[in-house]
C-alpha positions in Angstrom: 45.0 -8.0 -8.5 43.2 -9.0 -11.7 40.4 -10.4 -9.6 40.1 -7.2 -7.7 40.0 -5.2 -11.0 37.4 -7.5 -12.4 35.3 -7.1 -9.3 35.7 -3.3 -9.4 34.8 -3.3 -13.0 31.7 -5.3 -12.4 30.6 -3.0 -9.5 31.3 0.1 -11.5 29.3 -1.2 -14.5 26.5 -2.1 -12.1 26.5 1.4 -10.6 26.1 2.9 -14.1 23.1 0.7 -14.9 19.9 2.4 -13.6 17.7 -0.7 -14.1 20.0 -3.2 -12.5 20.6 -0.9 -9.5 16.8 -0.6 -9.0 16.4 -4.3 -9.3 19.1 -5.0 -6.7 17.9 -2.3 -4.4 14.3 -3.7 -4.6 15.3 -7.3 -4.0 17.7 -6.8 -1.2 15.5 -4.1 0.4 12.4 -6.3 0.5 14.5 -9.4 1.7 16.1 -7.4 4.4 12.7 -6.1 5.5 11.4 -9.7 5.7 14.5 -10.8 7.6 13.7 -8.1 10.3 10.0 -8.7 10.3 10.1 -12.4 10.7 13.3 -12.5 12.8 12.2 -9.9 15.4 8.4 -10.3 15.0 6.9 -7.1 16.7 3.2 -6.3 16.4 2.2 -5.7 12.7 5.8 -6.5 11.7 4.4 -8.0 8.4 3.7 -4.4 7.3 7.4 -3.6 7.0 8.1 -5.7 3.8 4.8 -4.6 2.3 5.7 -0.9 2.8 9.2 -1.5 1.5 7.8 -3.3 -1.6 5.4 -0.4 -2.4 8.1 2.3 -2.0 11.0 0.5 -3.7 8.9 -0.4 -6.7 8.5 3.4 -7.5 11.1 5.1 -9.7 11.8 7.7 -7.1 15.1 9.2 -5.8 16.4 8.7 -2.3 14.2 10.8 0.0 15.8 13.9 1.6 16.1 14.2 5.3 13.3 16.8 5.2 11.0 14.5 3.2 11.7 11.5 5.5 10.9 13.5 8.6 7.8 14.9 6.9 6.6 11.4 6.1 7.2 10.3 9.7 5.2 13.4 10.9 2.4 12.6 8.4 2.1 9.1 9.8 1.7 10.5 13.3 -0.9 13.1 12.1 -2.9 10.4 10.2 -3.1 8.0 13.2 -3.8 10.8 15.6 -6.8 11.7 13.4 -7.9 8.0 13.4 -7.6 7.7 17.2 -9.5 11.0 17.6 -12.4 9.4 15.6 -12.1 6.2 17.6 -12.1 7.8 21.1 -14.4 10.8 20.7 -16.7 10.5 17.7 -17.5 6.8 17.7 -19.8 7.1 20.7 -21.9 9.7 18.9 -23.1 7.8 15.7 -24.8 10.8 14.0 -21.9 13.2 14.6 -19.5 10.4 13.6 -21.0 9.8 10.2 -21.1 13.5 9.4 -17.5 14.0 10.6 -16.4 10.9 8.6 -18.0 12.2 5.4 -16.2 15.6 5.8 -12.8 14.0 6.6 -13.1 11.6 3.6 -13.9 14.5 1.3 -10.9 16.5 2.5 -8.6 13.5 2.2 -9.6 12.9 -1.4 -9.6 16.6 -2.1 -6.1 17.0 -0.7 -4.8 14.2 -3.0 -6.6 15.6 -6.1 -4.8 18.9 -5.6 -1.4 17.1 -5.8 -1.0 16.3 -2.1 1.2 13.5 -0.6 0.1 10.0 -1.5 1.7 8.7 1.7 -0.4 11.0 3.9 -3.5 10.2 1.9 -2.9 6.4 2.3 -2.1 6.6 6.0 -5.1 8.9 6.7 -7.5 6.5 4.9 -6.2 3.5 6.7 -6.4 5.3 10.0 -9.9 6.7 9.8 -11.4 3.5 8.3 -9.6 0.8 10.3 -9.0 2.2 13.8 -12.7 2.8 14.6 -13.5 -0.8 13.7 -10.8 -2.0 16.0 -11.8 0.4 18.8 -15.3 -1.0 18.8 -13.9 -4.2 20.1 -11.1 -2.8 22.3 -9.8 0.7 22.6 -6.4 -0.5 23.8 -6.1 -2.7 20.8 -6.7 0.3 18.6 -3.8 2.1 20.3 -1.6 -1.0 19.9 -2.5 -1.2 16.2 -1.6 2.5 15.7 1.7 2.1 17.5 2.7 -1.0 15.5 1.7 0.7 12.3 3.7 3.9 13.0 6.7 1.8 14.1 6.7 -0.3 10.9 6.3 2.8 8.7 9.1 4.6 10.4 11.4 1.6 10.1 10.5 1.4 6.4 11.8 4.9 5.9 15.1 4.0 7.6 15.4 0.9 5.3 14.7 3.0 2.2 17.6 5.2 3.2 19.9 2.2 3.8 19.3 0.5 0.5 19.5 3.7 -1.4 22.9 4.2 0.3 24.1 0.7 -0.7 22.5 0.7 -4.2 22.5 4.4 -5.2 21.0 5.7 -8.4 23.6 6.9 -11.0 24.0 10.6 -11.0 22.5 10.9 -14.5 19.3 9.2 -13.5 16.2 11.1 -14.6 13.2 11.1 -12.2 9.6 12.1 -12.8 8.9 15.7 -11.8 6.5 15.7 -8.7 3.4 17.7 -9.2 3.0 20.9 -7.2 0.4 21.2 -4.5 -2.4 23.6 -5.5 -3.3 25.6 -2.4 -6.2 27.5 -4.0 -9.7 26.1 -4.6 -9.8 23.7 -7.5 -13.4 23.0 -8.7 -12.6 19.8 -10.6 -10.6 18.4 -7.6 -13.5 19.2 -5.3 -16.1 17.5 -7.5 -13.9 14.4 -7.8 -13.3 14.3 -4.1 -17.1 14.6 -3.5 -17.7 11.6 -5.8 -15.0 9.5 -4.0 -16.3 10.4 -0.6 -19.9 9.6 -1.6 -18.8 6.1 -2.8 -16.6 5.4 0.3 -18.9 6.8 3.1 -21.9 4.3 2.8 -19.7 1.2 2.8 -17.5 2.6 5.7 -20.6 3.5 7.7 -22.2 0.1 7.3 -19.0 -1.8 8.1 -18.0 0.3 11.1 -21.5 0.4 12.5 -22.0 -3.3 12.4 -18.4 -4.2 13.1 -17.9 -6.3 9.9 -14.2 -6.7 10.6 -14.1 -10.1 8.7 -14.9 -8.2 5.5 -12.6 -5.2 6.3 -10.7 -5.5 3.0 -13.9 -4.8 1.0 -14.0 -1.3 2.7 -10.3 -0.7 2.3 -10.2 -1.8 -1.4 -13.2 0.3 -2.1 -11.5 3.4 -0.6 -8.3 2.7 -2.6 -9.9 1.8 -6.0 -11.9 5.1 -5.9 -8.9 7.4 -5.5 -9.6 8.3 -9.1 -13.4 8.5 -9.3 -14.1 7.4 -12.9 -15.8 4.2 -13.8 -13.0 3.2 -16.2 -10.3 4.0 -13.6 -12.2 2.1 -10.8 -12.6 -0.9 -13.0 -9.0 -0.7 -14.1 -7.7 -0.6 -10.5 -10.0 -3.5 -9.6 -8.9 -5.5 -12.6 -5.2 -4.9 -11.9 -5.7 -5.9 -8.3 -7.5 -9.1 -9.3 -4.8 -10.0 -11.8 -2.0 -9.2 -9.3 -3.8 -11.3 -6.6 -4.1 -14.3 -8.9 -0.5 -14.0 -10.0 0.8 -13.5 -6.5 -1.4 -16.4 -5.3 0.2 -18.7 -7.8 3.7 -17.8 -6.6 2.6 -17.9 -3.0 1.4 -21.5 -3.5 4.9 -22.5 -4.7 6.6 -20.5 -2.0 4.4 -21.9 0.7 4.9 -25.6 -0.2 8.7 -25.1 -0.5 8.7 -23.6 3.0 6.6 -26.5 4.2 9.2 -28.9 2.7 12.2 -26.9 4.2 10.9 -24.9 7.3 14.2 -23.1 8.0 14.7 -19.4 8.5 17.9 -19.3 6.3 16.2 -21.2 3.5 13.3 -18.7 3.7 15.6 -15.8 3.2 17.5 -17.4 0.3 14.2 -18.4 -1.3 12.8 -14.9 -0.8 15.9 -13.3 -2.3 15.6 -15.4 -5.4 11.9 -14.6 -5.6 12.3 -10.9 -5.2 15.1 -10.8 -7.8 12.7 -12.5 -10.2 10.0 -10.0 -9.4 12.4 -7.1 -9.6 13.4 -8.0 -13.2 9.8 -7.9 -14.2 8.8 -4.8 -12.2 11.7 -2.8 -13.8 11.1 -3.9 -17.3 9.4 -2.7 -20.4 6.9 -5.6 -20.5 3.2 -4.8 -20.6 2.8 -7.0 -17.6 5.3 -5.1 -15.5 2.5 -3.1 -13.7 1.2 -6.3 -12.1 4.3 -7.6 -10.4 4.8 -5.2 -7.5 1.2 -5.7 -6.4 1.6 -9.4 -7.1 4.6 -9.6 -4.7 2.5 -7.8 -2.1 -0.3 -10.3 -2.6 2.2 -13.1 -2.3 3.6 -11.8 1.0 0.1 -11.2 2.5 -1.3 -14.6 1.5 1.9 -16.4 2.7 1.9 -14.5 6.0 -1.8 -15.3 6.6 -1.3 -18.9 5.7 1.4 -19.3 8.4 -1.0 -18.7 11.2 -2.1 -21.7 13.3 -5.0 -23.6 11.7 -5.0 -21.4 8.5 -5.8 -22.8 5.1 -3.9 -21.5 2.2 -6.6 -22.2 -0.4 -9.3 -20.5 1.8 -7.2 -17.4 2.3 -6.5 -17.0 -1.4 -10.2 -17.7 -2.3 -11.4 -15.2 0.3 -9.1 -12.5 -0.9 -10.4 -12.9 -4.5 -14.0 -12.8 -3.3 -13.4 -9.6 -1.3 -11.7 -7.9 -4.2 -14.6 -8.9 -6.5 -17.1 -7.5 -3.9 -15.2 -4.2 -3.8 -15.2 -3.9 -7.6 -18.9 -4.7 -7.8 -19.7 -2.1 -5.2 -17.7 0.6 -7.0 -19.3 -0.1 -10.3 -22.8 0.1 -8.8 -22.1 3.3 -6.9 -20.4 5.1 -9.7 -23.3 4.2 -12.1 -25.8 5.5 -9.5 -23.8 8.8 -9.1 -23.5 9.3 -12.8 -27.2 8.6 -13.3 -27.9 11.5 -10.9 -25.2 13.7 -12.5 -23.1 13.9 -9.3 -19.4 14.8 -9.7 -19.3 14.5 -13.5 -16.2 16.7 -13.8 -12.9 14.8 -13.9 -9.9 15.5 -11.9 -6.5 14.0 -12.5 -5.1 12.3 -9.4 -1.3 12.5 -9.0 0.7 10.9 -6.3 3.8 12.3 -4.7 
């Protein structure tokens, strides 16, 4: 009886501790995602733990049924848009470039007015990556879209599950989401124009010449420029570089431990211990806390890539650092050029929901 009371008292005290609940939810959610991804292994299954890591690191409440269904619908809308580009516009280069510029502008403009960050992220990935894949094989583009949608929908289900097992205390305070501004916002439009002008040239070159080996340069450039200010772009690039180095260091230890003990159960135990450590740092007041969620994503990406046949861990980590450096250099050059010509000088604050 005393043991039961002690257990009940521990669980009750845990449920009243906001930080510890978030730490446990993050660690078990990411570990469970990896267990499914590596245990079942469907196409693009590695995206499941990455999506889970991104969403569970945010101090957000359990999504409502309406919000979850909306995110599922947003994913479908984004990849329908990407497939539309891949099937119809890609065969007409001039029309494709014009349409891509307009779509990029509207994606950034939507975000700058307080739109959904999830829809923005899915849309950017879809319109930038799917056309590159479709150039090689249209069927492969459909397969990529299907795997991406399946992984994102499964992520939403896992977020629900871990919020049910590790709920936030009733008194937990959450940040107020910004409202979406339906009317025309000049500052948001100027910021979107600046972001689109930075992303469009690199996207056009990469998609036209099929530079799929350097795909991350284009993707990083599109992400770093979400807030089109030189300091913000540099800050995002710097944070990504630090997170990659930090994640790479942990990935090296993780990789060699797995080489020593290549067992699925050991992998899950090691991952749970690792995610608990990262969770303690993510949900802390340390100045370095902002690096750890991205560092865990970098660790998972580098580790997953290094497990492929014939892959070299050192080469994968080095290439990722080089690609991020190239994206940072490109953004700095383009923003300086745009500012020199006085394009998009107005600042708009980007808020994610």
